[in-house]
C-alpha positions as CSV (number, residue, x, y, z in Angstrom):
1,M,20.6,-9.8,-156.4
2,H,22.3,-13.2,-156.3
3,I,25.8,-11.6,-155.9
4,D,24.5,-9.5,-153.0
5,L,23.4,-12.7,-151.2
6,I,26.8,-14.3,-151.7
7,K,28.5,-11.1,-150.4
8,I,26.3,-11.2,-147.2
9,C,27.1,-14.9,-146.7
10,I,30.9,-14.3,-147.1
11,I,30.6,-11.4,-144.6
12,L,28.8,-13.5,-142.1
13,V,31.3,-16.3,-142.3
14,I,34.2,-13.9,-141.9
15,S,32.4,-12.2,-138.9
16,F,31.8,-15.5,-137.2
17,F,35.4,-16.5,-137.8
18,I,36.7,-13.2,-136.2
19,I,34.3,-13.6,-133.2
20,Y,35.7,-17.2,-132.8
21,L,39.3,-15.9,-132.9
22,V,38.5,-13.1,-130.3
23,I,36.9,-15.6,-128.0
24,K,39.8,-18.1,-128.4
25,T,42.4,-15.3,-127.9
26,F,40.8,-13.9,-124.7
27,N,39.9,-17.3,-123.5
28,I,36.4,-16.1,-122.8
29,R,34.3,-18.8,-121.0
30,E,30.6,-19.0,-120.4
31,G,29.8,-19.4,-116.7
32,L,31.7,-18.9,-113.5
33,T,35.5,-18.9,-113.8
34,N,37.7,-19.2,-110.7
35,D,41.0,-17.3,-110.2
36,D,43.0,-20.4,-111.3
37,G,41.1,-20.6,-114.5
38,S,39.0,-23.6,-113.6
39,T,35.2,-23.5,-113.8
40,S,32.6,-24.4,-111.3
41,T,29.3,-25.7,-112.4
42,T,26.1,-26.4,-110.6
43,D,23.4,-28.7,-111.8
44,T,20.8,-30.9,-110.2
45,T,23.3,-33.6,-109.3
46,T,26.3,-31.7,-108.1
47,T,26.7,-28.7,-105.8
48,S,29.2,-25.9,-106.5
49,T,31.5,-25.2,-103.6
50,S,33.3,-22.2,-105.2
51,L,31.5,-19.7,-102.9
52,G,29.9,-20.2,-99.4
53,E,28.1,-23.3,-100.1
54,A,28.3,-26.4,-97.9
55,G,31.8,-27.3,-96.7
56,N,33.5,-24.3,-98.2
57,A,31.5,-21.7,-96.2
58,S,34.3,-21.4,-93.6
59,N,36.9,-20.6,-96.3
60,Y,34.4,-18.2,-98.0
61,A,33.8,-16.4,-94.6
62,S,37.6,-16.1,-94.0
63,T,38.1,-14.7,-97.5
64,I,35.3,-12.1,-96.8
65,K,36.9,-11.2,-93.5
66,A,40.3,-10.7,-95.1
67,L,38.8,-8.4,-97.7
68,T,37.1,-6.4,-94.9
69,V,40.4,-6.0,-93.1
70,Q,42.1,-4.9,-96.3
71,L,39.4,-2.2,-96.8
72,Q,39.7,-1.2,-93.1
73,D,43.4,-0.7,-93.6
74,Q,42.7,1.5,-96.7
75,I,39.9,3.6,-95.3
76,L,41.3,4.3,-91.8
77,I,38.1,5.4,-90.3
78,S,39.6,6.3,-86.9
79,K,42.0,8.7,-88.6
80,Y,39.6,10.3,-91.1
81,R,36.3,10.0,-89.3
82,T,35.6,13.7,-89.3
83,D,36.3,14.0,-93.0
84,Y,34.1,11.1,-93.8
85,E,31.3,12.5,-91.7
86,N,31.6,15.8,-93.5
87,V,31.4,14.1,-96.8
88,I,28.2,12.2,-95.8
89,I,26.6,15.3,-94.3
90,N,27.4,17.4,-97.5
91,L,26.1,14.5,-99.7
92,E,23.0,14.3,-97.7
93,D,22.4,18.1,-98.2
94,Y,23.0,17.7,-101.9
95,I,20.5,14.9,-102.1
96,N,18.0,16.9,-100.1
97,M,18.4,19.7,-102.7
98,L,18.0,17.3,-105.6
99,M,14.8,16.0,-103.9
100,L,13.5,19.5,-103.5
101,K,14.3,20.3,-107.2
102,Q,12.6,17.1,-108.3
103,V,9.4,18.0,-106.4
104,L,9.4,21.6,-107.6
105,N,9.9,20.5,-111.2
106,M,7.5,17.7,-111.1
107,D,5.2,17.7,-114.2
108,T,1.8,16.5,-112.9
109,T,0.4,16.1,-116.3
110,T,2.9,13.5,-117.6
111,K,5.6,11.1,-116.4
112,T,4.3,11.2,-112.8
113,I,5.6,7.6,-112.2
114,A,9.1,8.5,-113.5
115,N,9.2,11.6,-111.3
116,L,8.1,9.6,-108.2
117,T,10.6,6.9,-109.1
118,T,13.5,9.4,-109.2
119,L,12.3,10.9,-105.9
120,N,12.1,7.5,-104.3
121,T,15.7,6.7,-105.6
122,L,17.0,9.8,-104.0
123,F,15.2,9.0,-100.8
124,S,16.8,5.5,-100.8
125,A,20.2,7.1,-101.3
126,K,19.6,9.3,-98.2
127,K,18.6,6.3,-96.2
128,S,21.8,4.6,-97.3
129,L,23.9,7.6,-96.2
130,N,22.2,7.4,-92.8
131,D,23.2,3.7,-92.5
132,V,26.8,4.5,-93.5
133,M,26.9,7.3,-90.9
134,L,25.7,4.9,-88.2
135,Y,28.4,2.4,-89.3
136,I,31.1,5.0,-89.0
137,D,29.8,6.0,-85.6
138,K,30.0,2.4,-84.4
139,Q,33.7,2.2,-85.5
């Protein structure tokens, strides 16, 4: 019994040492880490400016705009609009069929909340597809 306790303690010490080495090797840090490796902290006395807060909001907005332009260059809505619309229409039909299947297979004796949650999730997905279609139409 006493030897088993010693073995467990040795295994724990070795495990913690291995975890320490992994964390040290991969330089894993708790909290937000910026691209340059520095960290940004927020407490009651200081304000983080790594995102869109305070004076850095303009730079943050520019970064988001640059990412949007990059996506626009990749997606090319004007060139592939019809294909994208067909994808959305077909996906909406598929979601409608999933919703119908969910309703037809609903077990009214048990798990009613789970069935309704699934149905509501599918409905939300359909609404999201509608918003995407409206966005494509505006482009």
